[in-house]
Structure formats: structure tokens, C-alpha cells
N, C-alpha and C positions, 0 to 999 in steps of 0.2 A: 585470130583463133584465140579464145578466152580459156584461162585455166582456172578453176574453181577448186579452192584448198578447203578442206572441213575444217570448221571452227576448232574442233578437238586437235587436229593435226597442228593448226598455229598455236594452241596453247602448250602442246607437247614441245614444240620446237622453243617457245619462249622459256618453258621451265628447265629444259635441258641445255640451254645456252649458258655461258658464262656469267652474263648479267642475271639471269634466271636464278642460276644456284646461288649467286650471292644474295639476291632478294629473298629467296625462300630461306636461306640460313639465317639472314638476319631478322626475318619474321618470327622464325622458330626462337630464336635467342630473346627476342622482346617478349614472346609469349611465356617462354620459361621465367625470365626475370620477373614479369608481372604476377605469375602464379606464385612464386617464391616469395615475394613482397607481400602479397595478399595472405600468404599462408603464415608469414611471420607476423603480420599485423593481427589476424586472427587468434594466434596463439597467445600473442602478448596481451590482448584485451580480454581473452579468456581467462588468462592467469589473474589478471587484475580484478576481473568480476567475481572469480572464485575467493580470491582473498578478501575483498569486500563482503561477500555474503558470509564467509567464515567469521569476520571480525564482528559483523552486525551492521545493519543499514545506517547508524548514527555513532557519534563519538560517546564517549563515557559521559555519563550524567550523574547529576545528585538528585536523589529520589527524596522528595519531601513528603513525610506522611504525618497524619494527625496523631494524637495520642492514642494508644489502645483503649478499647472501649470494654467495660465490664458490664455484662447484663446480669441483673439480680433478679431473685424470685420477688414479686410484687411491684415491679417497674411498670409504669405505664407503657403500654405497647399494643398496637394491633396488628394483626398478621400483614396487612398491607404495608405497614412502616417498617416490620422486620424484613419482608421482601426488598422494600426499597433500599434498606441499609445495607443489605448483602450485595445486591446490584451495584451500589455505589462502590464496592470493594471489588468489583470484577467478577463476581459470581453469576453463575447461570445455572439453569436446569440440566445442562448436560453434564454428565459424569467425566466427559474428555477434556472438560475445561481446565486449562492450566492454573486458573486463578482461584479454583474451589468452586464447589456447586452445592445446591440446596434442593430439597424435595418437600413439598407441601403434603402433610399426611392425609391419606383417602379421607379420613373423618372430618378434616378441616380445623382440627382443634390445636394443631401446632405445626412445626416446621424443623426438619432434619437438617443439619448443617455439616458439611464436610469441608474442612479447610484444604488448602493447596498443599502440596508437599514441602513447600519452601517456607510455610508458616513457622514462627517462632515455637520453642517447646512449650510456652505457657499457652498457646492457642491449641484448643483440642475440639475435635466434633461433639456435637450434642444434639439432643432433641429439646426444643423449646415449645413448652404447652402454654397456650394462651386462652385465657378465659375472661369474659367480660372486660376486654380491652386492657388486661394486665398479665403479666407473666406468672402462670399459676404454679408451675414447676419445670425443673430442669433436669434431663438425664444425660449423663456422659455415654457417648457411643462406644466408648473404650471398654467399660465394664458394665454399662448399663445401671450404675448406681446413681442415686439421686444426689444432686449438688444444689448449693445455695446460689452460686454465681457461674457464669460462663465467660471467659474472655474471648472476644472476637477480633479478628485482624484489624489494624488501623486502616484506615482509609487513606489511599493514594491522593494527595493534593495535587501534586504534578510533578514533572520531570524538568530540571533546569539544565540548560545548556550554556554554561557560562562564556565559552569561547565566541559562540556567535549570538549570545543572549535570546535564545529561543525557550519556549515553552512547548512541551509535548507530552500528551498522554497517550500511550501506545494502546491500540487496540487490535484485535485479531478479527480475520474476515467474518468469522461466525458470529460475532459481537455487534456487527454492523446490521442495522435494520433494514428490511427490504425496501422501505421508502427512500432511504438515503442512497442505496445502490442504485435504485431506478432513477433517482433525480441526477446523480453524477453521470450515468450512462447517457441520459437524455441531453445533458449539457455539454458533455466532453466527447463522447465515443459511443454512439448508439450500436455499433458492431463490434464492441471491444471482445464479447465472448466468441464471436466468429471469425474474426480474421486473425492472421498470424503476426500481427506487429504493425501491418500497414493496410490501410483501408483504400483500396483502389477507387471505390466509388466517391470517397470523401475527396480524394487528389483531384479527380476529374471535376467534381463541383468546385473545388478551389480554384482550379485553372478557369473554369467557366465565370466564376464570379470576378475574378480579378480582371479579365478580358472584357467583360460585358458591363460590369458595374463599377470597374476601377476602385474596388476596396478590398481590404485584406479579409480573407476568410481563412481561419486556420486549418492546416491539414493534419496537426501533429494528433497522433492517438494517444491514449493513457500510457502505452507502453513506451512512445517516443518521448513524452514528456517526463516519465520516470527516468529514462536515459539521461536527460538533462539535470534532472535534480539531484540525482546521487553520484553520477561520475563525470558529469561535464559542466561547463560553465555556460551562460547565456550568449556567449560571443558568437557573433552571425559571420561565420566563415566558411568556405567550401570544405576545409579541412575538418572543421567541427561538424559540419553536416554529415561527411562521409563516416566520421568515427560514431556519430549518433546512430547511423543506419547499422553499422556493425554491432554495436551494442545492443541496439534493440532487437536484431536477430539472435543474439546469443542469450539474452535474458528470457526472450520467448521460449528458448529450448530449455533453460535451465530452471524456470520457475513455471508453476502452473498459474493460470489465468486469475485464481483466488488468490495466490501469493502475489502477484503483480499489483492486483487491485488493492490488497492490504498495504503493501508498501507505500502506493500513491496515497491511500487515505491516510497514512501517517506523516507523509511529506508535504502534502499540499499546502501552499502559503493560504492563510485565512486571515491576514490582518496584524494589527498591532495593538497591544494593550500596554499602555505607559512604554517603558524601554524595552519590553521583550516582544519578540515576534511569536505569532500563535503558528503552530504548524500542526496539521491534521485535525481531523474531524473531532477525536476524543477530547482534546483541549478546547477545541472551538465550541462544542456543545456545552462545557461547563461555563466558559468565559462568557458567551452571549446568551445563554438560555438557563444557566444554572442547574443542568441536569446531565444525567448520564447520556451517552451517544445512543444506547439502546431505547431511550424514552423519546427520541426525536419525532415529532408528528411531521406529517407529509409537507404543510407549508414552511416550517423550520428546515426540513432536509432541502428543500426547494432553495431556501434563501443561502444556506451554507454552499450548496453546489454552483449556484450561480455567483456567489462570492469568489469561490475558488477559481472558476472560469475567468471572472473579470480581472482578478489580480495577476493571474498567469498571462493573460494577453496583454495586460498592461506593461508587465515586465519585459515581455517579447518587444513590444512597440518601443520601449525606452532605449533598448540596446542599439 
């Protein structure tokens, strides 16, 4: 005569036995320890990230400016040259731009200049009228009085980071041309604006390439690279990789995609010039092409994006 016990009954007997209770208690204890450790680690890195964001993405720097420029009535100047001079100083046509903004008069005979709030007292807003490739007259915006000259803000040459001998020219996301953003996304992270820090499609492709072609294919997204650039070293360990994941998850919550891209654009390694490391697209545009980042063409943007990708992969392979 065979006796069949239901599976649920066997499981109940196991759980309520002395050994089962010990096993269950040990499992709960380990789960609580794991949750506690994860919570502590999450809060710890959250605090570090908040502190870094509060202090700024990089250490204090020395800002090198050219001499202030005085524009006088009668000076040779075209409208295009005036616009180029303002754009080299960080001006855009957006009133929200923190570096100052300008507006070309509808009649096309002049340009209105609105300095940043941080400008020195000698710098003031004005309307510069241009006729026959010369400055015809200048009006102050404050009282609309006519002036013989107007002091405009000095051009920022570069930022020096003496401790690490780096040069960087900070740029905002809205200052990056679309051709550069598209080039970086194509080279580094095509689905950056769609994923939440990790790209599952890219992870699967990486595993496939590793297995079938026996070659390295990077799975790091822009957010993961940013976590390494600012908060971590390039050391390849399981602990560092886990930390990278935690930081990536947190910065994806704390920053918008535009802010993340802006941080990346100002930190990416773009080579060496003499004894200084070139960091960020703003400085690279000046060093390699002698122009403001806003003026990059599609081929130039593709070259910089490809250079950034190559140097990032080279640094990873060297570790």
C-alpha cells in the first residue's frame, strides 16, 4: 500500500521543523543584512554625489581672459564680425544665456548687446550701428544716450587646472551644436535619451560580439562613462563596477539627460597639447580648429566625437 503526501504538506513539515525554522531565520537575517548594507551604500554614495554636484563638477581653476576690448565709433567692423566676436565670448541669441546675449536689429543696421550679470562695471549694454563696414554710432541701453565707445567683455582664453595640468572651456548643453550632439550619440550611445542609464540592447550586442568575434565591444553608456570620469578611477574590479552601477542609477535620477550630456561634453578626454590635457569639446574646438564650439561643422564634430571615443576605449584597454 503506497501513501502519497502532497508536496505542500512536505514543504510545511520542512518549514515547521527545527532545521527549517533555523534555515528560515538565517535566510531572513541574511536578507535584512543585505538590505541594510545596500541602503547604507546607497545613502553614502547619494551624499557623495550631492556634495560633488554642490561643489561643482571640477576643482577650482584659473580663468585666463584676454584684455577687455573697447569698440569705438569709426572702427572697421562688419555685422558678421561683431556677431563672431560676441559668440567667442559666450554670447548667444537667447535671453536666458548666462554669458550674455545679443539681438540683430530687424533693420539689419546694427546689433543690441546685453552683457551677463557677472560682467564688470565698465561693461554695459549698448546698440552698435554698423554702416559700410564701420561702426557708425553707439547708443547705451541704460539711458539711450549716444556714446563714442563701448567696452565689451574680454574673451575667455581658457581655464587652467594646475593640479592635473588640464585645460577646459566649459560649455552649456544649449551651446552645443546639433551636429556635435548627433555625432557623439552615434559614436558613443545611440539610445542615450531613451534609456535609464543602461542600454540592454547594447549589453546583448556586447555579449554577442565577445562570444562570436572574440573582440572587445564597449557596453558603457554616456552615463556610465560619466560616473567613471567624475567619481571613480579606471580600475577594473568587481567592487568598482558595482559602485559604477550605483552611481549611474543615482545620477540618472538627480540630473536631466541634458545635464548629463553637458557634464560629459565638458569632461571627455580629447587629447594632449604640449604639457596640458585637453578636456571637453569647448576647449578641443579652439585647440584643433581655432573656433567656438557653436561653429563646428559636421565633419569637425564627427572627428571630435570619434577622437573622444578612441581615447576613452584606449584608456579602458590600458588598465
